[in-house]
N, C-alpha and C positions, 0 to 999 in steps of 0.2 A: 728573756727570750720573747720574741714577738711573732706570733703565728699569723699567717695569711690563709684564709679559707675561701674556697670557691664552692658554691652549692648550685647544682643544676637540677631543677625540678622538671622531670619529664612526665609524660602521660602514664608510663608504666613503672619506671624506677626513678629514685632520687639519688644522684651521685654527689660525692664531695671529695675535694682534694685539699690537703693541708701542707703548707710549706713552713718549716720551723725556722727558716732564716739561716740555718747552719748546714745546709746541704741535704737535709732529710725531707723527703716528700712521701706522704702516705695517702692512700685513697680508700674510700668506703662507698658502699652501695646498699640501698635499702628500698623496699617497695614504696611507691608513692601512695598517698592516703587521701584520695578524693572523697568527699568534697573539701575536707580540711587539710590542704597540702602542708600547712605549717607543722602538723604532727610528723609527716615524713621528713621534714627538715630536721626536727629535733632527733628523730630516730637515727638519721645518718650521722649527725654530729656526735651522738652517743657511740656510734661505730668507730669514729675517729678517736674519740677519747679512750675507748677500750684498747685500741691499737697503741696509743701513746702510753697506756698504763697510768692514766691520770683521771681524776674525777672530772665530769663534764664542766662543772663550775670553775674549776681551776684552769682548765684549758681555755675557756672563754675569757677568763680574767686576764690571760696572757695573749689575747688575740688582738692584733692591730686593726683588722677589719675583716668583714665577711662580704664577699661579692656574690650576689644572688641572682640567678636567672630563672624566670618563671614562664610557663606556657599559659597561665590562667587568663591573662588579658586576651591573647590571641584566640584561645579556645572559646572564650565567651563571645567574641565577635563573630567568629566563623560559624558557631552553632546557634547564634542568635539568642544566647542565654544572658541577656542584658536587661536592666530595668527600663521602663519607659521614662523618657526625659522630655523636657520642654525645649522649644527652639524659638528664638526671637531673631527677626531679621527686618530689614528695611521694607517699608510699605511697598507692595507691588512685586516683591521678589520671593515670596514664600515658596512658590511652586518650582523654584530652581531644583530643589532636592528631589522632586518627583519627576520632573521632565528629564533630568540627568543628562542634558545635552544629547548628542548622538552617542556619547561614550557609554551610556548605560546598556547599549545593545552589543558592544564588542569587548569592553574591558574584562579581562580575566577569562575569556572564552578561547577554546582551542580552535584551530582552523576548521575542524570538522563541525564544531558547534556553530561557527559563523556561517557555514554553508547551509545549515538547516534553519532557514529564516523563519519558518512557521513555528519552530519551537522556541524562538527567542522571546523574551519578555523582560519587563522592568519590574520584577516582582519583589525586589529587595528594598522596600521602603524603610527608611531609617527611623522615621517618627510618625506617629499617628497624626493625621491632619488636624484633629481638634487640639493638638498640643503644639502645632507649628503656627505661631502667631506673628503679626506684623506690628511695628511701631513707626510712628511718624518721625522722620529725620532724614537728612541727606548731606553727605560729604561728597565733593566732586573729586575728580581724578588727581587734582593737585593738592588735596587735603584741606580745601577751604570748606567751611560750613555754609551751605546754601539754604538748608532748612534746619532750624533748631530742633533739638530733641524735645518731644512732648512728654514731660516727666509725669504729668498726671495720667496720661494714657499708659505709660510704662507701669505705673503703680497698679492700675486697674488690671492690666494684662498679667502681671506677675501674680496678683491675688487670684486671678482666674485659674492659673496653672496650679498654684498651691492648694486651692480648694478642691482641685481634681486629683490630689494626691501626689503631685510631682515634687520631687525633692532634689532634682538636679536640672540645671538649665544651661543650654548652649546658646551663646550670643555671637552672631556673625552678621555684621552690617556691611553694606556696600562701601567699598573703598576704605574700610577701617584700617587697613595696613598702611594707608597714607596719613591717617589721623585717627588715633584710637580713643579720642576723648569721649565720644558718645558711648562706646562699649564700656569704658571704665566707669562712666556715670551710671549706666544701667546696673553694673555689679554693685555699686554703692547703694542704689535704691533697693535691690533685692535683699541685701544684707541689713538694710534698715528695717525691712519688713520681717525677715527671718534670717538670722545670722548663721543658721545651720545648713542653709541651702548650698549645695555644691554648684559653683558657677565656672564655666570655661569661656574664655574670650578668644575669638579667632585671631585678634591682633597679637595675642601671646602664644597661642598654640600653633597657628599657621599663617603668619603675616605675608602671604604670597598672593599674587594676582590669580585670577580665575575663580569665579564665584562658587561653582559647583564643588570643586575639589576642596576649597577652603571650608565650605559649609559641612561637607561630609567628614572631613578631618576633625573639625571642632565637635560635631555631634558624637562621633565615635569615641573621642577622648572623654567626653562627658559621660557616655554610657559606662565606661570602664573605670573612670576615676574614683567614684565612691567605693566600689568594691575593692580596688587596689589599695585605697587608703585604709579600709577596714582590715584587709589581709595583712598589709605591711605593719600597720599599727599593732595588731595582735601579735604578729611574729616578733616585732622588735621588743614589745613589752615582755614577752616570754623570755627572750634572750637576755634582756636586762635583769630579769628575775634570777637568771642563772649566771649573772655577773659578767656579761659581755662588756668588755672595756671599750673597744673601738666602735666605729660606726657600722651600720648595716647599709651596704650599697646595693643598688639594683642595676643590672645590666640593661643597656638600651640597644635599640636596633642599629645604632651607629658604631657599635663595637667598643663603646666605653661605658663606664658606670656612672651613676649619680646617687647622691644620698637618698635613702628611703623616704625621708621627710619631704624631699623635693619632687619625687617621682609622680605622685598623683596629680599635681597641678598641670603636668603635661603627660598624662598617662599614655597617650597614643605612642609616645616615643619608646615604650617598653614592649610593644606588640611582638617584636621579633627578638626579644632579649635572649631567649634560650637558644635560638637558632644561630646566633652569632658567636657563641662561646667557642665552638670548635674551630671557626675560622681564625679567631684571635689566638687560640692555642696553636694553630698551624703556623701562623706568622712567627710566634715565639720559638717553636721548635725548628722551623725553617732557618732561623738565624743561627741556631746551634749546629745544624747539619749542613748549612751552606746551600739550601734550596731556595730559589727565588720565584719559580713558577710552579704553583701547587694547585691541584684539584683537591679540596678538602671535602671528604665524604663522611657523613655521620648517619649511621643506621641504628636507631634505638628500638624501643619496643613499639612505637607508634608510627614514626615517620622515617623517611630517607631524605637527607639533606645534602645539598652540594653547593659549594661556594668556590670562587676563584681567587687566587692570589697571583698577581702578575708583577714581575720585577720587584718582588718583596712587599708589595702593597695590596691589600684586599680591594677587590672591585666594589665600588660604591654605586648607589642609586639615590636619586632625590625623591623618588616616589615608590609606592607599592600599591597592590590591588587587593582589596578584601571584599568578597561578595559583590564584585562588579563595580565597586566604588573606588575612585582614586584617593589615596591617602598621602598627604604631604608629610612624609617622614624620611629624613636622611637616614639611610640604612646601608649596611653591608649587603650586597646582593646575594641572596641565598635562595636557591630553588628547592622546592619540597614536593614530595608525593607521599601518599599513605602506603608505604611499603616497608615498614619496620618488621621486627620479629613477631609482633602481635597482629600484623595485617591479615585479614581474613581471606581465605581462598573460597571462591564461589563460582557458580556457573551462570552465565547470562542466558537470555531467552534462546539463543542459538546454540547452547551447549558448549560455549567457549569458556575455557578456564581463565578466570580473572583473579588478581591479587589486590586487595585493598579497594578503595582507600579506607574503608571502615576497619577499625581495630578492636581487638578484644580488650585492650587497655589493661590497667592493673587489676580491675575487677570487671568481669570474672576472670579475665586473663585467658591465655590459650587453654585448650582442652586438657593438655597434659599437666596443667597446674593443679587440677583436682579441686577447683574452686567453683564448679558449676558451669563452666564454659563448655559449649557443645560444638562451636564452630571451629573448623580446622584452620590453622594459621601457619605462617612460615616456621615458627618455632616447633610446632607439632611435626611438620615435614622433616626438619633437621634432626629431630629426635629419632624418627622412624628410619632415616637414612644412616644413622650411626654417627652423625657429626657431633651431636651433643651426647654427653655421657648420661646413662640412665640413672646414675646416682644423684643427678640434679645440678642446679646452678649455684653460684655463689659459694663454691667449695663444698656443695652438698647441703647448704642451709635452705635452698629452695628446691624441694623435692619435685621430681618429674615422674609421670606415670605414662610409660610408652603404650600401654594397652588403651588408655583413654585417647591418646593421640591417634592410634590406629583406628579406633572406632569412629572418631570424628571424620577422618579422611575416608574411611570405607563408606559411610552412609551418605556423606555430602558430595564426594568427588569420585571415588573409585567405582562404585556400583553404577551411578548414572552414566559414566563414560565407558563402562565395560572394561575397566583396568583392575589390575591387582593393587593392593594398598601400596606396595613398594613402588610400582610404576607411577601411581598417582602422586606419591610424595616426591619422586624424582621430577615429575612435571611441574609441581609447585616450585621446586628449587630452580628449575630452568626458567620459568616465567619470571620469577623474582629477579634473577640475574639479568634477563633481557630487558625488563622495564627500568631497572636502575641504570643499565647501560644506555638506554634511550634518553633518560634524563641527563646523564653526563654528556651525551652527544649534543643535546640541546644547549646545555650550559656552556660548553667549550666551543664547538664548531659554529653554532649560530652566532656566537659573539665574535667570530672572525679569527679564532686561534686554532693552531694545529695541536691536537692532543699529544703528538710525539714530542712537543717541546715542554711537556709537563710531567710531573711525578704525582702519583695519587697518594694522599694520606687517608687511611681508612681507620675509623674508630667507631665507638658506640658498642653496645652490647651484642648486636647481631651483625654489624658490618664486616668484621674480620672473617666471618665464615663465608662471605661472598665476594670479597674484594678482588681476589685473583681472577675471578671470572668476569666481573663487570669491567675491570681494567682491560682485559682482552677484548671486550666488546668494542672499545673505542680506540684500541691501538697503542695504549700506554705500556711501556716496557718494564716499569718499576713501580712497586707499591711499598709504602712505608706504613707499617702498623705500629703506632705508638704504644709501647707496652711499658717496660720498666715499672715504676710504682703507680702509673696513672691508668694504664689499661683502658677499660671501657669508660672510665670517668674522665676522658680527655677533654670533653667540653667544660667540665668543672675546672680542670687545669687551666683552660683558656680564661675562665672567669677570674681565677686567682691571679692570672697574668695581666689582667686588664688594668688600664689606667682610668682616670676620670676624663671623660670626653663630653664636652658640651658644645652645642651648635646654636647659633642664632641666625635668622634669615630676615630679609627685607626686600620686597619687590619694588623696583623703581625703574619701570620700562623706559628705554631711550635708545635712539639710534647712535651707532658709532659713526664718527669718533666722538668720544665722551669728553666732557670737561674734567680734567684730572682732579680738580678741586672738589667737584661733585662726588666723584668716586671715593676720594679720600674721606670725605665727610660721612658717607654711608658706612664705610668700613670702620671709621673711628667710633661711630655710634654702636655698631655691632660688637666691636672689640671691647668697649667699655662694659657692655652688658654681659659678655662672656666672662670677663675678669671678675666682675661683681658676683656672678653666679659661682665661679670657682671658689671665691672667698667664703661662700656659705656652706661648703661641703664638709667642714670640720676636719680637714686633713692638711698635713704639711707636704708640699710637693718638692721634689728635687729640682724641677724646673717646669716652666709653662711654655708649651709650643703653640703658636698661633698660625693657622693656615687660612688663606683667603681665596675665595673663588667666586666666579660669576656664572650663572646659567645663561648661555648665549644661544642665538639661533639666527638663521638666515631670515630676512624679513618675510613675514606672512607664513612661515613654516610653523609646525607644531613641535617638532623635535628640538629640544634644548639640550645643550651639551655643557656639563660643568667644566669650567676652564680655570686653571689656577692663575692667581694674580700675585706678583711678587710683593714682599714686605717693603715697608718704608714709603717714602714719598714717591709720587708718581708724576711723570711728565708725559707729553704727547708721544715721545718715543716708546716709553714703557707700554702705553695703551695700544700703540700699533703692534707691539710684540704680543700683547694679549690677543688681539684679533688674529694674528698669525697662528698662535697656539690653538685657538678655537678651530681654525680651518684644518690644522693638522689632525686634531682629535676627531673632527668630523670625518675626515678622510679615512682615519684608522677604523672608525666605527662602520661607515657606510660605503667605503670603497674609494679608491683613487679617482680624482676628477669628478666626484659626485657633488661637490660643493658648487655654489654659484654666487661669487662675491658681488657680481653686478647687481644682484637683488638687494644688496646692503646687509649689514649685520646689526643685530639688536642685542643689547644687554637687558636681561629681564629681572633676575633675582640675584641679590648679593647674599653671600653666606660666609660666616666666620666660624671655624671649628677650633676650639681651644682644648688642648690636652694637658691636664695636670698630671705630670709623670710622677708616679709613686716611687718611693725609694726601694721598694721590694720587687725584684724580678725573679720569680721562681725559675730555676734551671734544673733540668733532670740530672741526678747524680750519675757518675760513671759506674759501669758494671765491671765486676772482676773478670779478667781475661781467661779464656779457656786455655788449657795446656795443648790442645790440638783442635783441628777443625771438626773432627768426628764427634757428633753429638750423641753417640750411642749410650753414654752414661746417663743421659736425661730421658731416655726412652722408658716409658712406664708400662706400656702394654701394646698389644696388637689386637685390633678388632676389625670386623668387617664393616666397611663404610662405602656408601654409594655416592660418588661425586660426579658421576656421568651416567645418565640413564641407559646409554647404549652399552656401557661396559659392565653395568651392574655392580654388585657388592664385591669388593676386593679386600684382601688383607692389607690393613693400613697401619703404619707405625703411629703410635700415640706418644706425645712428648709432654713431660711435666715442665712447664715454663720455669718453675722455681729452681730447677736444676740446670737450666741453660746458662751459658756464660758468653761473654763477648768473643766473637770469632767462630762460634759454633755454626755449622752449615747443616741444613735439614733438606734433603732431597724430597721432592714430591712424588707420589701423593703422601701427605702426612697431615695429622691434626695436632695442634698444640693447645693444651688445656691451661688456661689462665683462670684464677679464681673468679674473675668477673667477666670473662668472655671466652670464646673459642675461635681459634684461627685455623683456617684451611689453607694448606699449601698444595695447590692442585698438581696433578701429573703434568710433567713437562716444565715445571718451574722449580726454583731453588730458593729456600729461605735462609737468610744470614742474619745472625744477631749482631747488632752494632755495639759501639762502646757505651751507649746510653741504655741498652737493653731493648731497643726497638728491633722489630723484625722487618727486613727488607725482602720482599718477594720479587725475584727477577722473572718476568713473564716471557715465555718463549713464543714470539709472534708467529713463527713458522708453524708451531703446533696449533696455535689459535686459528690460523688460516685453514689448516687441514680439517678443523672441526666444522 
């Protein structure tokens, strides 16, 4: 028996899903354990082992691989909790990272923030200036060495950094993506002086044109690389001590995994790892259910995430933004706000109710956890409203105290606003639904899609309590809540479903039409690198899929569009078809007739994505069929629940998910209690259990419009 395990480490809970290869899937959930998140991983693996009825060591000995997603890298960057690193660049170019081009004033800012010019600043310096140093060298745009590397100067500069306590160095030289020889030699010199120093090269981490983004990407990768190496090394050692047989894999932002030993060298690729698990899981489930256009929504304890799947494929991006810096990371496009179950409710200076982005996290947690938290959260509001059971979460293993929740809401929200505790809790619920609906509108409508063409998938510990309402906000008529054995551990199911995905890039700017031989040579180089990397993963693949694309733009524009390139040999005819494909994609993104071919078309960056398809594809097992549509036999209680502040508390049927069967129909309003989450079926909607145990909520838009 060969188990496949996915582990999703969130800010509040750590989730895990195990597939035994014989049609059985089990899930577990355990509190996260900052700052040592590895303890939470071992805790949740013990939960899985207990469910299997096997010792942990025996379970791990029969495990093919573990796919692990972590927020540690992203959280460290966002919160600035990273060590000081050194930065080496070409003489005369140090200040690129402080000037930040014009981008430093607008990247990652909302329209409202952009209008407030006086409040804008470039306050997110990545490196202390005394640790950003220059070396004498120069490579031109064609990769020719025009000034040799001054190795003596490099040695003196490196010793200066090491004497100042620096143990990690980022190297990003001008035009190094055209010729990496000088960067490679600098690394050799650093390791001649001290082999323990962590070194990242821009020619390996981000071999793209545009100096500022390449510098920022390399520096951030260097900032998190040593910590990731330490964390993964400790975790893997612990797992080996407990007889883990297969490799430990780490999820990347691109939707695929990589061996843990490989991840630190390109640590920046893991910054969105935990965000993509749910999207990958949605693609997998969508294939089973026949859904090709999906809005994947994941609401956990800390964040609310949304990603799009269009025609069966997740929407991708070649860049992301962290603290106003552009990061060159191929990623599944996922939008996030701090609106999870632990998001804190507060009043701004004008007395307006706000939710998040700050979270109570796992420690101290919501006030109702009884762990010292005093700030009211979404979870506290849901408990007061009767949505959550007073006996607690995780089947009662996580106790909840409604009196602590009421006190937090009373002192921080209700009394300042002159409201009752119940009305304040209802207001928190309404605001959370509205702001998650706003994010979905941004994700779908601003990308040029009609929400009515999509179905919402809602998962995470807190998402199913709100999904019926935020789907109404954007006009979606059906919501699927993945339940069955995965429930709120759906992102971990996505991790277990992931393959190995590796990408390599190379900028080689040129105007179309291109010489097909030049294009083929670039792709051949990248494909060789990808195949060599796949061979180092320690896994046997059922097949390897190779995808090729070029980032293209109209001449002098900044907007680049990733355009697919066919496999095999290329001719002038195929290259003309690539130009046509670019123009069609441009029109799809920016509107019909928005392109301007007369300006010319440029190819900027080449990219190869290699997918090592693993022989294990977890599929949810089918659920036993109900004898009739009436789900009365699964009703466990009736309690007063407030799902609409204007209607107040009403008697609401409570259902035990363990007793529901395929074909059961649940009219709203209703609450379905699952050991790891709680699902709300709003008034005016109907929930139906499908053959895999998922709940489909059919939203009545007429009712939504009346609201």
